[in-house]
C-alpha positions in Angstrom: -0.1 0.0 0.1 1.4 3.2 -0.8 1.1 6.4 1.1 -1.2 9.1 -1.0 -0.9 13.0 -0.2 -4.0 14.9 0.9 -4.6 18.0 -0.3 -7.3 20.4 1.1 -9.4 20.4 -2.4 -8.6 17.9 -5.1 -6.7 18.8 -8.2 -5.5 22.2 -6.7 -2.2 23.3 -5.7 -1.4 26.9 -4.5 0.6 28.0 -7.2 -1.9 27.1 -9.7 -3.0 30.8 -10.4 0.4 31.5 -11.6 0.1 29.1 -14.5 -2.9 30.7 -15.9 -0.8 32.9 -18.0 1.0 30.1 -19.4 -2.0 28.0 -20.2 -3.6 30.8 -22.2 -0.7 30.8 -24.2 -0.5 26.9 -24.8 -4.5 26.7 -25.1 -4.8 29.6 -27.6 -8.5 30.5 -28.7 -10.0 27.0 -26.7 -9.3 28.8 -23.3 -12.1 30.5 -21.8 -9.7 33.5 -20.9 -8.6 33.9 -24.3 -9.4 37.4 -25.2 -9.9 36.9 -29.4 -6.4 38.2 -30.8 -5.1 36.3 -33.5 -2.4 35.3 -31.5 -2.5 34.7 -27.7 -0.7 37.8 -26.2 3.1 36.6 -25.3 4.3 37.2 -21.7 7.9 38.4 -22.9 8.6 40.4 -25.7 11.4 38.7 -27.8 14.1 41.0 -28.9 16.1 40.2 -32.3 19.4 38.3 -31.1 21.8 39.3 -31.1 21.2 42.9 -31.3 21.5 44.3 -35.1 23.2 47.5 -35.8 20.6 49.2 -38.7 23.5 50.1 -41.5 26.9 49.1 -42.1 29.1 49.2 -39.4 31.8 51.9 -39.5 34.3 53.0 -36.9 34.1 56.6 -38.1 30.0 56.8 -37.4 30.2 58.2 -33.7 27.1 56.2 -33.0 28.7 53.1 -33.5 31.7 54.0 -32.1 30.0 54.8 -28.7 27.9 51.6 -28.9 31.2 49.5 -29.5 33.3 51.1 -26.7 30.4 50.6 -24.4 29.9 47.2 -25.4 33.6 46.6 -24.9 33.6 48.0 -21.6 30.7 45.8 -20.7 32.6 42.8 -21.5 35.5 44.2 -19.5 33.4 44.2 -16.7 31.9 40.8 -17.4 35.2 39.4 -17.3 36.9 41.3 -14.5 33.9 40.1 -12.2 34.3 36.2 -13.6 37.9 36.2 -13.2 38.0 38.0 -9.9 35.5 35.6 -8.4 37.8 33.0 -9.5 41.0 34.2 -8.0 39.2 34.8 -4.7 37.8 31.4 -4.5 41.1 29.8 -5.2 42.8 32.5 -2.8 40.3 31.6 -0.2 40.8 27.8 -0.7 44.7 28.0 -0.4 44.5 30.0 2.5 47.9 31.8 1.8 49.7 34.3 4.1 50.2 36.7 1.3 47.3 38.1 -0.1 48.1 38.1 -3.8 44.6 38.0 -5.1 44.0 41.5 -3.3 46.6 43.1 -5.6 45.6 41.3 -9.0 41.6 43.1 -7.8 43.2 46.2 -7.2 45.4 46.5 -10.2 42.6 45.4 -12.7 40.1 47.7 -10.8 42.0 50.8 -11.5 42.4 49.5 -15.1 38.9 49.2 -14.9 38.0 52.6 -13.6 40.3 54.3 -16.0 38.4 52.5 -18.8 34.9 53.6 -17.5 36.1 56.8 -16.9 37.6 57.2 -20.6 34.3 56.0 -22.2 31.7 57.7 -20.0 33.5 61.1 -19.3 36.6 61.9 -21.5 35.9 60.1 -25.0 34.3 62.7 -27.6 32.2 60.8 -30.4 32.2 63.4 -33.5 32.3 62.4 -36.8 36.2 61.9 -37.7 37.4 63.0 -41.2 39.9 60.3 -43.0 
């Protein structure tokens, strides 16, 4: 004999109202909550991935240069975060007396701060003549 779970009301679970939007999407026009649109409304708008530049990429274009520099800075931040979390993990794992990860993080953080300062405060994005 197997034990059975008893619930207060048969067929309902506490999180069932959270499933209603997904049920509307999956059932389409057969669902009573469907409002008659040609397609069921989506829960999340889907952007085109990867992002596309609307015209031919050119480093002489100031808008493209600004976007490219900011994307490079975002990659720099992501690599900094991922690498330093790994460095600190191994630093704590080894329990070294000399805190080498502190100096790596400090040096790289200063470089990252300089990169951000240049991108967001110093760089001038004007049309360059070549």
